[in-house]
Phi, psi and omega in degrees: 000134181259129177253132181293148179292145179295138177264095182244153174290166180300318180295315180293322179297319179294320180294319179295320179299317178296315180297314181296319179294320178298318179293323182289338183260008177292151180304320180295316182293321179293323178295319179294319179297314181296318179295319179300318179295316179299313182296318181296314179297320179294321181293318179296318179297326180280358176089013179276149178268107181247016180294128180078012181239154176238153177279127178269115185286344179271313180273349177062039176208168179279136178227161174296155181302320180298316182285342184268019180241148170070031173056049178055040178086001181263000181084168186261359184298320183270356179289139178223165182297330183290343182278349182256128181249133173242148181293130180272356182282146178249138179242000000 
C-alpha cells in the first residue's frame, strides 16, 4: 500500500524534521534500534528469513511490518513505554 507524502509547508516540514530527529535520538529509541540490528543480524546468520519483517520489542519476535503496528489491533492509546523491553546486554 502506498501512502501519499504529507503536504506540509516549509516551516511545518522543518519543525517535523526536528521533532522526528529528536524522537529518533532518545536513549530508548536508540536502544531499540541497536537491539533490532543485533537480532536481525543474528537471525540472518541462523538462516531465518526476516525479509519484510521487524522485531517486535513487546512480543520479542519478528513480525511483518503490518502486524507490528498499532498494538496488535488494539490501538496505541494503552501502549506505554514500560511495555517495551530492550536487552540491557552490550555486545
